[in-house]
N, C-alpha and C positions, 0 to 999 in steps of 0.2 A: 639346558638353557633356561634361565628364569626370565621373568618380565624385565628386570633390570638390565640383565646381560643382553637380551634381545634388543632393546632400545639403544644400548652402548654399540651393539653390532651396526644397528641401522646408521647411527650418527657418523660412524666411520666407515660406511659404505661409499660406493662411487656417487650415489645421490647426495649423501651428505656433504661430500667434498664440493660437488657442483653448486649446491645451494649456499656455500659461503658461510656456514654458521648459522643459517636461519633455521635448519632442521634441529641443530643442537639447542638453540635458544627455545624453539617450539617444545622441546622435550623438557627442557628446564621449566617452562612455564605451566606444564601439565601438572595436575595435582599428584602429589606424591602417592604412590601406590594405586593411582586411578586405573581402572580396567582398560586393557588394550584390545582393540578390535581391528582386524585386518581385513579389508575389502579387496578381493583379488579378481582381476580379469576383466574389469568393466571398461568401456569406453568413457573417458573422462571429458566432460565439456566444462572448461574450469571458468567460464565466465568472462575470461579476459578479452575474448575476440579472437584468440589463437586457434589454431587447428584442434579438432578433436584428437584425444590421445588414447588409442586403441590399447588393449590389453595392460591396463595400468592398475598399480595397486595403491591403495589410499590406507594410510595407518592412522588410527585414532588413539589417543590416550586420554580418557576422561572426556573432557569438554573441548579438547582441542585436536586438529589436524596436526599431525607430526611429520608426516612424509607423503609424498605424492610422486610416484614414478615407476620405473621397471626395475625389478630387483631379480635377475635370473639366478642369483645364487642365495635367494632368501631361504634361510634354515626354517625348519618347521617350528613355528613358534608355539610356547605353551599358552597360546591366548586363543580368543574366539576368531576363527577365520571363516569368511563368508564367501563363497564362489559366486561371483557375479558375471560369469562370461555371458556375452549377449546382452548385457544390460548397459544403461547409460546413466552415468552419475553427473548431476548438476548441482550448483550451489543451492542451499535451501532457499525458498522463495520468501519475498517480502511483499505484504500488501501495505501501501503507504498512505492509505485512507480508509480507516475503519471506525466503527461505533459499536456500542453495546458489548464490549469484551466482558463487561461485568455480569453478564449472564453466564456466570463462571462454569457452570456444569454443561453447557451446551456449547456457547460460541468458541472459548479457548481450545477444547479438545478438536472441535471440528477444523479449526485452522491447521493444527499438525495432521490431521488424518488426510488433509488435502494438500500437504507438502509446503504448507506456509508456517515457516519457523520464525518469521519476525513481522511485526505489525507496527504501524504508526497510529496510535489511537487518538482521534481528532477533537475529542471533548472530554477533558480530564476533571476529575472530581476526587474527593477523598477515597470512595470504593475503587476508583481505578488504580490509584497508587497502592492501596491494600493488596488488591488482586495481583499486582506486579511484584510485591514483595513475597507473596506467598509461591508465586510461580519460581521466582528466583531461589527462594528457600527450599524448593523440591516438594512442597506442600500440594500442588496441584499440576496438572500437565497444562502447558500453554506455551504460546510462543514468545519470544523476547518482545519487549515492548518500549516504544517511545511514547511518552504521554503529553500531550497538549495541555494548555492551560483551560480554564474555562471559557467558552465562547464569549469574546468581548465585542459587543454589538452596540449600536446607537439606539436610543428610543425612538418608536415603539420597538422592543427587540421582537424578533421573528419567532425564536423558539423559548418558551418558558424555561426558566432556570439560567438563561444567559444572564451575564452581567452587562446591563446597560449603562453606557457613559456618555454624558452630554457635555462635559467641559474638560479642558486641558487637564486639571487637577484630578478629576475622576479617572481619566484615561491613564495617567501615571500611576495613580493608587492601585488600579486594577493590575497593571503589569508588576508592580511590587509585590502584590499578593500572589500573583502566578510565581514569581521567583522564590517567595517564601514557602509555597506548597511543594516545591520540587519538580515544577513543570520543565520539561525539556525544550519547550518553546512557547510562544504566544500564539493564540489562536485568533485572528480577526475576521470580522463578519461584515455583512452587506449594508447595514444602516449606519455605518460610521461616517462622520464628516471628515472634511479635510483637516480641521483643527484637532480632533480626536485620533484621526489616523496618524497624523503626523506627530502627535504626542506620544502614542504608543511606540512609533519607530524610534524616536529619540530616546524613551526611557528604556525600551528594549536594549539598544546599544549600551546604555549606562549601565545596565545590571548583567550584561553578557549573555542575553538570549537573543535568539532569531526570532522573527515573526512571520506567520504563513496563514494562509486561509484564502477567503473570498477577497477579490477585487471589490471594493464598496461600490454601490450602484452609481454614486454621484462623483466618481473619480476614475478618469479615463486610465487604461491599463498602463500606458507609459509613464504616467505620473505615479502610479502605485508601484511600478518597477523601480523607477528613479528614487523613490522614497526608501526602498530597502526591502520590499516583499520578497521573501525567499523562495516559497513555492506558491504557485498560483493554481488554485483549486478549480476543477471543472471547466477550465477554459472560459470562465465568466468574463464578459467584457471583451473577449478576443475577436468576436466576430465584428462588434462595431468598431474596434480599434483597426480592424483589416478592412473596413469599408471604405470605398471611395466617398461615401456621405458621412464619415466618422463625425464630423463637427456638428452637423444638423441633428444627427441621431442622438449624439450625446446631450444636446440642448433640450431635446424632446424628454429624454430620460430625467434630466435635471427638472423639468418643469411637472414631472408626475408627482402625486402625493406620497408621503411615506407609507411604506407597506404595514398595514395592520394587521399582520398574520395570513398572507397569502389569500386575499380575497380573489374570487374568481376574474372580476374585472380588471384588476391589477394584473393578474397573470396573463391575461388574453392580450392585454396592451404591450406586456413585455415580449410575448410570443411574436405580435405582429411587428415589433421592432427588429427582433432578432431575424425574422424572415427578410425584412427589408435590408438589414445588413449582409445577409448572406446572399441576396440577389445582387448587391453592389460590391462582392468581394474583389480586393485590388491586391494582387500578387506583390506588387511594389511596396505597398504599405505593410504587407505581412512580413516582406523581406527585412524592412527597416525594423519593425518590432522584434523580429527575431534575434537581429543583430544587437539591439539594445539588451535583450534578456541574456544573450551570451556575454556581453561585455560586463555586466553587472551581477552574473551568476545567479539569475533567477531561474528556478526550475519550473517545468510544466507538469502538473498532475492532472491529467484529463479526465480521469473517471469515466470512462466510455460505457461501462456497464450500467451505471445508473442512469447516464444521459439516454440511453437506449431505451430504458424502461419508460422515460417520459414521452417518447414518441406515441405510444397508444395508451399511456396511463400507467403510473407506477404501482397502482393497486391491483394490478391484473398480472398473472403469470406470462412470461414470454411465449408468444405462440409457437416458436421453434424449438423450445425445450420442454418435452413432454415429462421430464422428470421433475419438474419445478413443483407441481402441486403436491406430488408425492413427498419430496423433501420438506415442503412446508408443514404438512401432516405429521410427518415422522420426527423431524429434528427441532422444530421451532416451538418455544413454549407457548401455552394457549394464550397469554397475554399479547404476545408478539403476533401470533396467527390473527387475533382479533384487529390489532392495530394495522397490519398489513392489508387485510381484506377490506377494512374500513377506510383506508387512506386512498382517495380517488383524486388524480389530476388529469383524468382523461379528457382529451379533446372531444367534442360532441358531435362533429361533422367529418365526413370524409376530407373535405378541403382542409380542415384544421389538421388532420392527420398527415396529409400531403406536406402541408407547410412545414411540420416538425420534421418529417422525414427527410424534406430538401435542406433544412438547416443543419441536421445531423450529418448528411453527406458532404455538405460544406465544411462543417467542423472537421471531419476526417481529412479533407483536402487540405485545410489549413495545418492541421497536426503534421501531415506528411511534409509539407513544406518547411515546418519548423524542424523536423528530425534532420530532413536533408541539409538544412543549414547548420545543425550541430547544437541546436538547443537541447539542454538536458531533460529528459523525459523519465518520469517514473510511474509504475503501475500502481494504481490504487483503484478500488471499486466503490468506496462508499457503503460497505457492507454495514447492514442494519437497517438500510432503506428497504421498503417492500421489494421482495424477490431477488435481493442482492444477498446471497448467502456467504457466510464465513468460510473462507477457504475455497469453496467450490467456485464461486464467481470469478475468483483471481484468474482462472484459466479462460474464462469467458474475455476478461480484460485483455489477456495476451493475444487471444484470437482477434479481438477488435483492433488492437494495435497493428497486427499484421495485415488486416482488412485495410486500415488507413494507408499502408504502404511501406510499414517498417519491415525490414528483413527480419526473419525469425531470431537470429542472433541479437539483433537490437532490441527486439521486443522482450527476449529473454533477459537481457542486461537490464531492461527497465524495471525487472523484478529481483535483480540480482546485485551485480557489480554497481550500477548506477544508483539502485535504491540505497545501498550502503553508502556510496559516496554522499549522496543527498542527506542521508541521516547523520553523517560525520563519523561513520563506522567503517570506513573502508580498511583500516588496519585490523579490523576484528571479523569481517563478514564480507559476503558478496561474491568471492571467488573461492576455489578449491585450491588452497595453498597451505604450505606449513605454517603454522601459528594462528590460523584463523579458527573461528569457533566450529566445532564438529556439527554443522547443520547442512545436511545434504538431502537430496531427493534422488531416489534410484528409480529409473523409468524402464519400461518393456520395450520402448521404441525411441527412435532419434527425433528429438524436437527440432533440430535444424532442417530435417527433412519435411516435417509439417509441425507447425507450433501446436496443433491440437493433440500431439503425443504427450505433451505435458500431463494430460489426464491419465496416460497410461502408468499409473504409480504402482510400482513393485514393493518400495518399502521408503520410509522415511527416517533420517536420522536427526534427532533433536537433542541437542546438548550431550552428543555422544552416545545416546541411547538409540539402538537400532529398532525401529518399528517395523516388524513384518506385516505382510498382508493380513495374518490372523490378528495381530495386535491392532491394527487399524480397524478391521472389523469390529473386534471387542470395543473399542473406543467408540465406535459410532452406534453400537447397541447400547452402550451406557448413555450415550447423548439421547437416544430415542426414549429410553426409560425416564431419564430426567425430564424430558420435554413433556411427558405426559402428566407429570406431578403438578399440583396446583401451584399458581405463581401469582404474585400480585399484580394489579392491573398495571399495564405499560402505559407510561406517560412521557413522552420525549423530555428530557431534563429531569425526569423523576429518579427514584431510588434504584430501579431495575437497570437503568441505563440512559444514555443520552444518544440520540441518533439523528440522522438526515441532515448534518451540517457540512 
């Protein structure tokens, strides 16, 4: 039995009949003569929310899943067969908020080594699009990528290299440029006014792009959602919107001067207002906001990993992760190491730390309420920020989602099925099913028993390529070598990459 005969047998099997032609279509979509890999005996957690499927076979033909099921009469195929009895197979993971993917010899392979087979890069520029083309062309190992426009902000822009727009015409022109560069969506930022934010929304609809990012400081969350914001990043503005004092706190924000690049006094005032909002959290207001987001299809991207860093200062390693300093030295280029260790936003007193910890806990409570209401939630880390590592930190994000109150399945879906839905790729990604991309993670332990088991990676499948433990170790050794080579100075918005937004 050759490859073609094996696939023909598979399409005609009982599973082929049950899938009603889906399997046949998946085989037809697979690249002619693509290598076939058969994964045998694993428990499949397919991402749909259904029951785990023990003793299941997954058949891959090139970059596609062509069959998932039990095949008691499976012939011995002349293809690669991998015994995964005792293992767990989940869909490949998505990180829906990343930066600095253009550190091409370190960041992209790290994503794959830690099971992240898709990313949403939140600050796009020519090098980002070039990297995506090279990955798609097979020149470099790396995740699938969605790419944002350049950050569109209002003057004074927070990050150098952003596009600053002050008028309706400038905002519309920036959206048209984003469309012309091939951006998948428009990235909006914190200093936009009502006029420029509304113009971006209108022009984005006109050219057929979604817009996502920060809720601008001077626009209430409800207004931003009603204007059409597609994903709301970092939960910015959420505590204010869910406060019993929402109107007066928003008035205080409106009275603050424009942010000239994160001065300490401005940040301290914002932190104080956030604490005030947290202390006056109103579940009824949170429920109304959740209803609005559900009705208008706005997704929440909370980026809890980076928010956690801000509790004690993002320029410091997390105290409960002893491996962070070692990872910094081994896997991050010198320029990024210097930037991370020099970037300090630490509170200066125990009282300020306590304020941030309290606000973070209330943010988790708010997120749990939104999840229970049915708001769409996706997992993103803001990788590229200090001590937020590519790939590695996505597993922390999942753990924080569970800490907030999400069930392990719901947290897992935030990085699989729901992430793909948010990306508009649900027909290609997010679940283990015929016709989907052959992106999978093989685990040694059940993530539904403990979400921390997503860290127990046995193997990764990316674009149909099976990356064993030895392959992943080799990739990380190559990352370590690349990280020790000289690199240009890192400047947010510069040629090495763009981060922190």
